[in-house]
Chimera marker file (.cmm) of the C-alpha trace (Angstrom):
<marker_set name="trace">
<marker id="1" x="157.712" y="56.273" z="43.643" r="1" g="1" b="0" radius="0.5"/>
<marker id="2" x="154.046" y="55.558" z="43.288" r="1" g="1" b="0" radius="0.5"/>
<marker id="3" x="153.936" y="54.609" z="46.902" r="1" g="1" b="0" radius="0.5"/>
<marker id="4" x="155.671" y="57.857" z="47.783" r="1" g="1" b="0" radius="0.5"/>
<marker id="5" x="153.118" y="59.860" z="45.781" r="1" g="1" b="0" radius="0.5"/>
<marker id="6" x="150.340" y="57.876" z="47.382" r="1" g="1" b="0" radius="0.5"/>
<marker id="7" x="151.684" y="58.673" z="50.861" r="1" g="1" b="0" radius="0.5"/>
<marker id="8" x="152.026" y="62.356" z="49.932" r="1" g="1" b="0" radius="0.5"/>
<marker id="9" x="148.461" y="62.401" z="48.655" r="1" g="1" b="0" radius="0.5"/>
<marker id="10" x="147.187" y="60.776" z="51.840" r="1" g="1" b="0" radius="0.5"/>
<marker id="11" x="149.191" y="63.218" z="53.977" r="1" g="1" b="0" radius="0.5"/>
<marker id="12" x="147.758" y="66.102" z="51.939" r="1" g="1" b="0" radius="0.5"/>
<marker id="13" x="144.212" y="64.799" z="52.407" r="1" g="1" b="0" radius="0.5"/>
<marker id="14" x="144.888" y="64.259" z="56.082" r="1" g="1" b="0" radius="0.5"/>
<marker id="15" x="146.168" y="67.818" z="56.413" r="1" g="1" b="0" radius="0.5"/>
<marker id="16" x="143.093" y="69.134" z="54.583" r="1" g="1" b="0" radius="0.5"/>
<marker id="17" x="140.836" y="67.119" z="56.826" r="1" g="1" b="0" radius="0.5"/>
<marker id="18" x="142.660" y="68.349" z="59.901" r="1" g="1" b="0" radius="0.5"/>
<marker id="19" x="142.389" y="71.941" z="58.663" r="1" g="1" b="0" radius="0.5"/>
<marker id="20" x="138.733" y="71.562" z="57.846" r="1" g="1" b="0" radius="0.5"/>
<marker id="21" x="138.188" y="69.784" z="61.157" r="1" g="1" b="0" radius="0.5"/>
<marker id="22" x="139.944" y="72.612" z="62.971" r="1" g="1" b="0" radius="0.5"/>
<marker id="23" x="137.840" y="75.130" z="61.049" r="1" g="1" b="0" radius="0.5"/>
<marker id="24" x="134.710" y="73.131" z="61.808" r="1" g="1" b="0" radius="0.5"/>
<marker id="25" x="135.656" y="72.898" z="65.476" r="1" g="1" b="0" radius="0.5"/>
<marker id="26" x="136.203" y="76.641" z="65.543" r="1" g="1" b="0" radius="0.5"/>
<marker id="27" x="132.852" y="77.147" z="63.815" r="1" g="1" b="0" radius="0.5"/>
<marker id="28" x="131.258" y="74.790" z="66.314" r="1" g="1" b="0" radius="0.5"/>
<marker id="29" x="132.819" y="76.670" z="69.228" r="1" g="1" b="0" radius="0.5"/>
<marker id="30" x="131.726" y="80.001" z="67.719" r="1" g="1" b="0" radius="0.5"/>
<marker id="31" x="128.202" y="78.731" z="67.138" r="1" g="1" b="0" radius="0.5"/>
<marker id="32" x="128.006" y="77.296" z="70.648" r="1" g="1" b="0" radius="0.5"/>
<marker id="33" x="129.137" y="80.640" z="72.029" r="1" g="1" b="0" radius="0.5"/>
<marker id="34" x="126.523" y="82.444" z="69.949" r="1" g="1" b="0" radius="0.5"/>
<marker id="35" x="123.858" y="80.051" z="71.210" r="1" g="1" b="0" radius="0.5"/>
<marker id="36" x="124.974" y="80.619" z="74.800" r="1" g="1" b="0" radius="0.5"/>
<marker id="37" x="124.965" y="84.374" z="74.261" r="1" g="1" b="0" radius="0.5"/>
<marker id="38" x="121.478" y="84.225" z="72.809" r="1" g="1" b="0" radius="0.5"/>
<marker id="39" x="120.251" y="81.969" z="75.603" r="1" g="1" b="0" radius="0.5"/>
<marker id="40" x="121.792" y="84.300" z="78.167" r="1" g="1" b="0" radius="0.5"/>
<marker id="41" x="120.133" y="87.258" z="76.501" r="1" g="1" b="0" radius="0.5"/>
<marker id="42" x="116.834" y="85.429" z="76.461" r="1" g="1" b="0" radius="0.5"/>
<marker id="43" x="117.186" y="84.431" z="80.082" r="1" g="1" b="0" radius="0.5"/>
<marker id="44" x="118.413" y="87.887" z="80.985" r="1" g="1" b="0" radius="0.5"/>
<marker id="45" x="115.656" y="89.491" z="78.973" r="1" g="1" b="0" radius="0.5"/>
<marker id="46" x="113.043" y="87.198" z="80.387" r="1" g="1" b="0" radius="0.5"/>
<marker id="47" x="114.338" y="87.873" z="83.891" r="1" g="1" b="0" radius="0.5"/>
<marker id="48" x="114.202" y="91.589" z="83.203" r="1" g="1" b="0" radius="0.5"/>
<marker id="49" x="110.758" y="91.160" z="81.690" r="1" g="1" b="0" radius="0.5"/>
<marker id="50" x="109.675" y="89.074" z="84.681" r="1" g="1" b="0" radius="0.5"/>
<marker id="51" x="111.035" y="91.735" z="87.006" r="1" g="1" b="0" radius="0.5"/>
<marker id="52" x="109.223" y="94.439" z="85.043" r="1" g="1" b="0" radius="0.5"/>
<marker id="53" x="106.015" y="92.404" z="85.076" r="1" g="1" b="0" radius="0.5"/>
<marker id="54" x="106.340" y="91.824" z="88.815" r="1" g="1" b="0" radius="0.5"/>
<marker id="55" x="106.974" y="95.536" z="89.387" r="1" g="1" b="0" radius="0.5"/>
<marker id="56" x="103.988" y="96.463" z="87.221" r="1" g="1" b="0" radius="0.5"/>
<marker id="57" x="101.835" y="93.883" z="89.027" r="1" g="1" b="0" radius="0.5"/>
<marker id="58" x="102.917" y="95.363" z="92.356" r="1" g="1" b="0" radius="0.5"/>
<marker id="59" x="102.161" y="98.854" z="91.070" r="1" g="1" b="0" radius="0.5"/>
<marker id="60" x="98.737" y="97.681" z="89.939" r="1" g="1" b="0" radius="0.5"/>
<marker id="61" x="98.080" y="96.141" z="93.360" r="1" g="1" b="0" radius="0.5"/>
<marker id="62" x="99.219" y="99.364" z="95.044" r="1" g="1" b="0" radius="0.5"/>
<marker id="63" x="96.986" y="101.415" z="92.746" r="1" g="1" b="0" radius="0.5"/>
<marker id="64" x="94.039" y="99.121" z="93.428" r="1" g="1" b="0" radius="0.5"/>
<marker id="65" x="94.632" y="99.516" z="97.178" r="1" g="1" b="0" radius="0.5"/>
<marker id="66" x="94.792" y="103.278" z="96.703" r="1" g="1" b="0" radius="0.5"/>
<marker id="67" x="91.532" y="103.215" z="94.735" r="1" g="1" b="0" radius="0.5"/>
<marker id="68" x="89.858" y="101.214" z="97.509" r="1" g="1" b="0" radius="0.5"/>
<marker id="69" x="91.186" y="103.648" z="100.132" r="1" g="1" b="0" radius="0.5"/>
<marker id="70" x="89.984" y="106.632" z="98.090" r="1" g="1" b="0" radius="0.5"/>
<marker id="71" x="86.554" y="105.054" z="97.641" r="1" g="1" b="0" radius="0.5"/>
<marker id="72" x="86.381" y="104.528" z="101.400" r="1" g="1" b="0" radius="0.5"/>
<marker id="73" x="87.409" y="108.153" z="101.931" r="1" g="1" b="0" radius="0.5"/>
<marker id="74" x="84.730" y="109.273" z="99.462" r="1" g="1" b="0" radius="0.5"/>
<marker id="75" x="82.156" y="107.196" z="101.322" r="1" g="1" b="0" radius="0.5"/>
<marker id="76" x="83.215" y="108.800" z="104.608" r="1" g="1" b="0" radius="0.5"/>
<marker id="77" x="83.185" y="112.258" z="103.027" r="1" g="1" b="0" radius="0.5"/>
<marker id="78" x="79.717" y="111.649" z="101.582" r="1" g="1" b="0" radius="0.5"/>
<marker id="79" x="78.494" y="110.571" z="105.019" r="1" g="1" b="0" radius="0.5"/>
<marker id="80" x="80.078" y="113.662" z="106.596" r="1" g="1" b="0" radius="0.5"/>
<marker id="81" x="78.539" y="115.845" z="103.875" r="1" g="1" b="0" radius="0.5"/>
<marker id="82" x="75.082" y="114.384" z="104.568" r="1" g="1" b="0" radius="0.5"/>
<marker id="83" x="75.604" y="114.915" z="108.289" r="1" g="1" b="0" radius="0.5"/>
<marker id="84" x="76.660" y="118.534" z="107.735" r="1" g="1" b="0" radius="0.5"/>
<marker id="85" x="73.638" y="119.151" z="105.487" r="1" g="1" b="0" radius="0.5"/>
<marker id="86" x="71.401" y="117.647" z="108.142" r="1" g="1" b="0" radius="0.5"/>
<marker id="87" x="72.961" y="119.835" z="110.845" r="1" g="1" b="0" radius="0.5"/>
<marker id="88" x="72.675" y="122.920" z="108.622" r="1" g="1" b="0" radius="0.5"/>
<marker id="89" x="69.016" y="122.133" z="108.042" r="1" g="1" b="0" radius="0.5"/>
<marker id="90" x="68.526" y="121.755" z="111.794" r="1" g="1" b="0" radius="0.5"/>
<marker id="91" x="70.438" y="125.001" z="112.398" r="1" g="1" b="0" radius="0.5"/>
<marker id="92" x="68.244" y="126.845" z="109.882" r="1" g="1" b="0" radius="0.5"/>
<marker id="93" x="65.146" y="125.501" z="111.600" r="1" g="1" b="0" radius="0.5"/>
<marker id="94" x="66.527" y="126.595" z="114.979" r="1" g="1" b="0" radius="0.5"/>
<marker id="95" x="67.269" y="130.077" z="113.605" r="1" g="1" b="0" radius="0.5"/>
<marker id="96" x="63.767" y="130.305" z="112.185" r="1" g="1" b="0" radius="0.5"/>
<marker id="97" x="62.316" y="129.125" z="115.503" r="1" g="1" b="0" radius="0.5"/>
<marker id="98" x="64.536" y="131.577" z="117.393" r="1" g="1" b="0" radius="0.5"/>
<marker id="99" x="63.423" y="134.379" z="115.082" r="1" g="1" b="0" radius="0.5"/>
<marker id="100" x="59.768" y="133.434" z="115.636" r="1" g="1" b="0" radius="0.5"/>
<marker id="101" x="60.290" y="133.280" z="119.394" r="1" g="1" b="0" radius="0.5"/>
<marker id="102" x="61.860" y="136.747" z="119.361" r="1" g="1" b="0" radius="0.5"/>
<marker id="103" x="59.008" y="137.956" z="117.219" r="1" g="1" b="0" radius="0.5"/>
<marker id="104" x="56.480" y="136.415" z="119.614" r="1" g="1" b="0" radius="0.5"/>
<marker id="105" x="58.298" y="137.867" z="122.649" r="1" g="1" b="0" radius="0.5"/>
<marker id="106" x="58.395" y="141.224" z="120.960" r="1" g="1" b="0" radius="0.5"/>
<marker id="107" x="54.694" y="140.960" z="120.184" r="1" g="1" b="0" radius="0.5"/>
<marker id="108" x="53.941" y="139.849" z="123.729" r="1" g="1" b="0" radius="0.5"/>
<marker id="109" x="55.951" y="142.714" z="125.164" r="1" g="1" b="0" radius="0.5"/>
<marker id="110" x="54.256" y="145.090" z="122.801" r="1" g="1" b="0" radius="0.5"/>
<marker id="111" x="50.904" y="143.509" z="123.556" r="1" g="1" b="0" radius="0.5"/>
<marker id="112" x="51.547" y="143.800" z="127.272" r="1" g="1" b="0" radius="0.5"/>
<marker id="113" x="52.459" y="147.463" z="126.983" r="1" g="1" b="0" radius="0.5"/>
<marker id="114" x="49.248" y="148.203" z="125.233" r="1" g="1" b="0" radius="0.5"/>
<marker id="115" x="47.183" y="146.791" z="128.105" r="1" g="1" b="0" radius="0.5"/>
<link id1="1" id2="2" r="1" g="1" b="0" radius="0.2"/>
<link id1="2" id2="3" r="1" g="1" b="0" radius="0.2"/>
<link id1="3" id2="4" r="1" g="1" b="0" radius="0.2"/>
<link id1="4" id2="5" r="1" g="1" b="0" radius="0.2"/>
<link id1="5" id2="6" r="1" g="1" b="0" radius="0.2"/>
<link id1="6" id2="7" r="1" g="1" b="0" radius="0.2"/>
<link id1="7" id2="8" r="1" g="1" b="0" radius="0.2"/>
<link id1="8" id2="9" r="1" g="1" b="0" radius="0.2"/>
<link id1="9" id2="10" r="1" g="1" b="0" radius="0.2"/>
<link id1="10" id2="11" r="1" g="1" b="0" radius="0.2"/>
<link id1="11" id2="12" r="1" g="1" b="0" radius="0.2"/>
<link id1="12" id2="13" r="1" g="1" b="0" radius="0.2"/>
<link id1="13" id2="14" r="1" g="1" b="0" radius="0.2"/>
<link id1="14" id2="15" r="1" g="1" b="0" radius="0.2"/>
<link id1="15" id2="16" r="1" g="1" b="0" radius="0.2"/>
<link id1="16" id2="17" r="1" g="1" b="0" radius="0.2"/>
<link id1="17" id2="18" r="1" g="1" b="0" radius="0.2"/>
<link id1="18" id2="19" r="1" g="1" b="0" radius="0.2"/>
<link id1="19" id2="20" r="1" g="1" b="0" radius="0.2"/>
<link id1="20" id2="21" r="1" g="1" b="0" radius="0.2"/>
<link id1="21" id2="22" r="1" g="1" b="0" radius="0.2"/>
<link id1="22" id2="23" r="1" g="1" b="0" radius="0.2"/>
<link id1="23" id2="24" r="1" g="1" b="0" radius="0.2"/>
<link id1="24" id2="25" r="1" g="1" b="0" radius="0.2"/>
<link id1="25" id2="26" r="1" g="1" b="0" radius="0.2"/>
<link id1="26" id2="27" r="1" g="1" b="0" radius="0.2"/>
<link id1="27" id2="28" r="1" g="1" b="0" radius="0.2"/>
<link id1="28" id2="29" r="1" g="1" b="0" radius="0.2"/>
<link id1="29" id2="30" r="1" g="1" b="0" radius="0.2"/>
<link id1="30" id2="31" r="1" g="1" b="0" radius="0.2"/>
<link id1="31" id2="32" r="1" g="1" b="0" radius="0.2"/>
<link id1="32" id2="33" r="1" g="1" b="0" radius="0.2"/>
<link id1="33" id2="34" r="1" g="1" b="0" radius="0.2"/>
<link id1="34" id2="35" r="1" g="1" b="0" radius="0.2"/>
<link id1="35" id2="36" r="1" g="1" b="0" radius="0.2"/>
<link id1="36" id2="37" r="1" g="1" b="0" radius="0.2"/>
<link id1="37" id2="38" r="1" g="1" b="0" radius="0.2"/>
<link id1="38" id2="39" r="1" g="1" b="0" radius="0.2"/>
<link id1="39" id2="40" r="1" g="1" b="0" radius="0.2"/>
<link id1="40" id2="41" r="1" g="1" b="0" radius="0.2"/>
<link id1="41" id2="42" r="1" g="1" b="0" radius="0.2"/>
<link id1="42" id2="43" r="1" g="1" b="0" radius="0.2"/>
<link id1="43" id2="44" r="1" g="1" b="0" radius="0.2"/>
<link id1="44" id2="45" r="1" g="1" b="0" radius="0.2"/>
<link id1="45" id2="46" r="1" g="1" b="0" radius="0.2"/>
<link id1="46" id2="47" r="1" g="1" b="0" radius="0.2"/>
<link id1="47" id2="48" r="1" g="1" b="0" radius="0.2"/>
<link id1="48" id2="49" r="1" g="1" b="0" radius="0.2"/>
<link id1="49" id2="50" r="1" g="1" b="0" radius="0.2"/>
<link id1="50" id2="51" r="1" g="1" b="0" radius="0.2"/>
<link id1="51" id2="52" r="1" g="1" b="0" radius="0.2"/>
<link id1="52" id2="53" r="1" g="1" b="0" radius="0.2"/>
<link id1="53" id2="54" r="1" g="1" b="0" radius="0.2"/>
<link id1="54" id2="55" r="1" g="1" b="0" radius="0.2"/>
<link id1="55" id2="56" r="1" g="1" b="0" radius="0.2"/>
<link id1="56" id2="57" r="1" g="1" b="0" radius="0.2"/>
<link id1="57" id2="58" r="1" g="1" b="0" radius="0.2"/>
<link id1="58" id2="59" r="1" g="1" b="0" radius="0.2"/>
<link id1="59" id2="60" r="1" g="1" b="0" radius="0.2"/>
<link id1="60" id2="61" r="1" g="1" b="0" radius="0.2"/>
<link id1="61" id2="62" r="1" g="1" b="0" radius="0.2"/>
<link id1="62" id2="63" r="1" g="1" b="0" radius="0.2"/>
<link id1="63" id2="64" r="1" g="1" b="0" radius="0.2"/>
<link id1="64" id2="65" r="1" g="1" b="0" radius="0.2"/>
<link id1="65" id2="66" r="1" g="1" b="0" radius="0.2"/>
<link id1="66" id2="67" r="1" g="1" b="0" radius="0.2"/>
<link id1="67" id2="68" r="1" g="1" b="0" radius="0.2"/>
<link id1="68" id2="69" r="1" g="1" b="0" radius="0.2"/>
<link id1="69" id2="70" r="1" g="1" b="0" radius="0.2"/>
<link id1="70" id2="71" r="1" g="1" b="0" radius="0.2"/>
<link id1="71" id2="72" r="1" g="1" b="0" radius="0.2"/>
<link id1="72" id2="73" r="1" g="1" b="0" radius="0.2"/>
<link id1="73" id2="74" r="1" g="1" b="0" radius="0.2"/>
<link id1="74" id2="75" r="1" g="1" b="0" radius="0.2"/>
<link id1="75" id2="76" r="1" g="1" b="0" radius="0.2"/>
<link id1="76" id2="77" r="1" g="1" b="0" radius="0.2"/>
<link id1="77" id2="78" r="1" g="1" b="0" radius="0.2"/>
<link id1="78" id2="79" r="1" g="1" b="0" radius="0.2"/>
<link id1="79" id2="80" r="1" g="1" b="0" radius="0.2"/>
<link id1="80" id2="81" r="1" g="1" b="0" radius="0.2"/>
<link id1="81" id2="82" r="1" g="1" b="0" radius="0.2"/>
<link id1="82" id2="83" r="1" g="1" b="0" radius="0.2"/>
<link id1="83" id2="84" r="1" g="1" b="0" radius="0.2"/>
<link id1="84" id2="85" r="1" g="1" b="0" radius="0.2"/>
<link id1="85" id2="86" r="1" g="1" b="0" radius="0.2"/>
<link id1="86" id2="87" r="1" g="1" b="0" radius="0.2"/>
<link id1="87" id2="88" r="1" g="1" b="0" radius="0.2"/>
<link id1="88" id2="89" r="1" g="1" b="0" radius="0.2"/>
<link id1="89" id2="90" r="1" g="1" b="0" radius="0.2"/>
<link id1="90" id2="91" r="1" g="1" b="0" radius="0.2"/>
<link id1="91" id2="92" r="1" g="1" b="0" radius="0.2"/>
<link id1="92" id2="93" r="1" g="1" b="0" radius="0.2"/>
<link id1="93" id2="94" r="1" g="1" b="0" radius="0.2"/>
<link id1="94" id2="95" r="1" g="1" b="0" radius="0.2"/>
<link id1="95" id2="96" r="1" g="1" b="0" radius="0.2"/>
<link id1="96" id2="97" r="1" g="1" b="0" radius="0.2"/>
<link id1="97" id2="98" r="1" g="1" b="0" radius="0.2"/>
<link id1="98" id2="99" r="1" g="1" b="0" radius="0.2"/>
<link id1="99" id2="100" r="1" g="1" b="0" radius="0.2"/>
<link id1="100" id2="101" r="1" g="1" b="0" radius="0.2"/>
<link id1="101" id2="102" r="1" g="1" b="0" radius="0.2"/>
<link id1="102" id2="103" r="1" g="1" b="0" radius="0.2"/>
<link id1="103" id2="104" r="1" g="1" b="0" radius="0.2"/>
<link id1="104" id2="105" r="1" g="1" b="0" radius="0.2"/>
<link id1="105" id2="106" r="1" g="1" b="0" radius="0.2"/>
<link id1="106" id2="107" r="1" g="1" b="0" radius="0.2"/>
<link id1="107" id2="108" r="1" g="1" b="0" radius="0.2"/>
<link id1="108" id2="109" r="1" g="1" b="0" radius="0.2"/>
<link id1="109" id2="110" r="1" g="1" b="0" radius="0.2"/>
<link id1="110" id2="111" r="1" g="1" b="0" radius="0.2"/>
<link id1="111" id2="112" r="1" g="1" b="0" radius="0.2"/>
<link id1="112" id2="113" r="1" g="1" b="0" radius="0.2"/>
<link id1="113" id2="114" r="1" g="1" b="0" radius="0.2"/>
<link id1="114" id2="115" r="1" g="1" b="0" radius="0.2"/>
</marker_set>
């Protein structure tokens, strides 16, 4: 009888251990799955972040290229503006000279009529 009780006790302990082992295995599987999920999220997030960073870097490069192009355009526009001012100044001088020539011709014609 004692041996029978001893065997029952051992079977009970074995069953408890198996149950706790099964629970522990389930916990282990659950925890491993959680770890994998978190790692996937981190990898996914970091990939998304890397993609966002790459896109932003590309946008920055594009903006820098645009800034350089606009600066070049401004330089060309400034040169054109200076050229136009120079031509306007020359045109004004020519108009003044033309006006003086007309005035001189008019004077000469008037001077010639008087003689």
